[in-house]
N, C-alpha and C positions, 0 to 999 in steps of 0.2 A: 134781975129784972127787966124785965124789957123795953130798949131803950125807945124813947120819945120820937116820934114821925117828926122831924125840924120841919121848922115852921118859917116864914118871909113875912118881913115885917111891912105893909103896903099902908097908902092912905086913901082912906073914906071918903069922898064928899057929898054929904046930902044933900048936901045944897052949896050954892055959891056961896062963898064967905066962912063958909063952918067944915074946916077937913080934922080930920085926929088917926091916929095909930093904930092900927090893930096886928092881930097876929096871923094870919090864914095858914092852914096846910095845904099846900100846895108842894105838890110832888117837882124834885128839881128832877134834871136829867140824870139817871142812875147808869151808875156803869155794867157792865156784863157781868160780869161775875158779884152782884147784888140782884138781878131781876131775876124772876120765879121763872122758869119753867116754861117757854109756851107750853099751850096745851095738846096732844093728842103729836104727840111726837113730830110736831111742824117739821117738816126740812128744811132751810134758809136756802138754797141753793137745786139748780136741779139738775145735778151731776148722776145721782143715782143715774137718772131718766135716761142721759147719754149714755152710761157703760151699757145699760140693755140695749140701745140704739146701735153702739159699733161693738159689741161683744164678739160677735162672728171675727172682727179684723184682730184681737190678741192673737189670737194662733197660738198661744199659749206664753205672748209675751207679757211680763207686768205694766208695760205700758202704751199708749198709742198717742202718735202728735197729730191732733184733727187739727187745720191752719183755718177751717170754718165752721165751725160751732157754731150752737145757738147753743150760745150760754146767756143762763139770768141769775143771778143772787132778789135775795129777801137782807140788805143789811140793815138791822132796824138798829141800831144804835148808832147810826147814821140823820134821821128823822130824826122832823121835831115838827109837829103837826101845828096848826095854829087852829083854837077852836073855832072861827068860824066859818075854817074853811075844814072844816071836819067831814063832810060830806065826800065831797070833789076829792078831798087828803086819799080816805078809807077806802076812796075806790081805788083810784089806782094801786097802795098797797094793795089791797086785795087783791088782781088780777094778779100782782107778782106774786103772791101767794098761793098761787090757787095754778099757775104757769106750776110751781117748785111740787105741786102737793095736789095733782092730776082730779086723785080719786078720792076730794073732800067732800061732804053733803055740806048745804047749804049752811047746815048747824055747828060742825064744823070751822066754817069758816070764816063764821058771825064771831063765834068764840073767839078767833085767832087774832079777829081784829078783835073784839072787843079789849082782848087782854095787853095791847099795840096802844086804843087808845088809852088806858086808864096808867101804862106808862108816860108813853110822849105824847100824848096829849100839852097845847102850850095856852096857858091862860094870859090872853096879853093884862099888864096891866095900867093899863089906860081907860081900863072900862071898872069904874066904882061901881056899878048898880051888880054891875056881873060877879064880879070879887064879892061882893057884901051877902047875895046869896049863896054864894060857895060856902062865906064863913061860918051863914047862918044858918043853912043844913049838915056842911059837912063834906069833901071831897066825894066821898066815894058815892055818898046817897045821890050829889047834883050827879054825878056823870052816867050813876044808875037812871035817871031818870032821863037820859039824854041815849039811851041807847036804840033809838026808835030810826035815832038817823043810821047809826052803824045796821040796822036788820036792814032800815033800806037799800043799805049799798052793797052788801050781802047778797039777797035779791035782786037786782039789779045784774050782779056780775053771772048770779045762774042761768040767769032768763037772756044775759047777752053776750057768753064765749068770747075770749079775746078774740080775733084773727087780723091780728095784723100781721107784720113781720118783727119779730127778735133777730136784733146788732148780732152778726156771724164774727167774731174772733178767734182770734187763734189759740185753739186751750189745747194741754196737755191731762188725759183719759185715764188714769188707774185700773191696772186690773182686779175687780172686786173676788176673784180668789188667791189674793194674795195678801198677804195682812202685813202690811206696809206699815212699817213705823210713816213720822216726819221726818230726819234724814236716812233715810230707806228710800224716801218719795224724790228726796231733792238729790240723791247719788243717780238714778234710774231719768230722771227729766236731765241732770248733762250729761249721763253717754246718750240718748235717744236728742238734744239737742247736738251734742259734738260729732252724731252718727248721719245725722240731719245732712248738716256743716259739708262736712265729708262728702256725702252722695252729693248735694248739688255742684264746689267744686269735681268734683271724676264727672258727669253727667255733664259742662261746659267745655270741657277738657276733650270728651269722648265725639259733638255732635261740631266740634270747631274740625278736628281731623276729618272728620265722617263727611265734612263740609267742605273739606280744603280746596282751594283753586289752587289746580298748579300751574298760574299762570307768576301767582304769587310764587315764585321757586320751593326748593326741598327745604318742607313743613323741618320745625327744630323747633326746639323747648321755649329757646330765648323767644324767635314768632309767636309761637301761643299763650308767652306769655307777654307781651306787650296789647299783642290783641285782649286777651281776656282782664286787661292791668291788673295783673301778680305777678308776685315772686319768683321768679325763675327756681328757689328751692318748690315753692307748693309746687308748680308746674310737675317738678322733678321728684315730688315723693307719690302723685298720683297716675304719672306719665306709663309705666310700665303694665299697669294694670289695665290702662283706656287704649295700648297698643294692640295688647289678650282680647280685649273686651272687640275693637274694631277690625280683627283680623278675625272672626265668627263670625260677623256681621257681614262682613265683603266677602 
């Protein structure tokens, strides 16, 4: 037996001094597991595009760390779209969808936006006439009548592509040639971050040795530690390697 759609009780006021309660089928925010899949295998971030862009840097490694990646995502569960701002909100979401799916046609973009609207449009309770209309027509019929606003948003996005800047941020990018599990990715990321930190420390010691002022006296691990604000044990760990690299430089 099909489970009945959850209903929400709201107050309708057809005129001042007269009000009554009705049950209206207004969808509430859903969990990801209960949502129908987005059409056209829509990507929710541009990670695949970043993998293609930086593929030449993998050199057989499972992952690379990019400190200024132009990463963007479409986290649809965070969105609550006010009905009266639907047009503008659809344009903002539409640009995010296109940045993650640049191959989409206008029709595909529209269908993804329509899917978003049906699931996440917020109908304000303080608009009795609007609520009464929804109650009379049914939510699905009501949204279908408003699809023109979504069509206009899709058309405007396709006619005027995004030309702004995407905020750059550090990002771990995994090699698409590897079939990595979530645990694999975590281990690879931890190892890569550890190596990165080690390389930074080694580079700092090497640079300090290279630019050492003889007027400061004989160079020692204690002096280097004080200069870099690190422990002597840390300096000792990288001391031999740094001295070896220095000998091949000078």
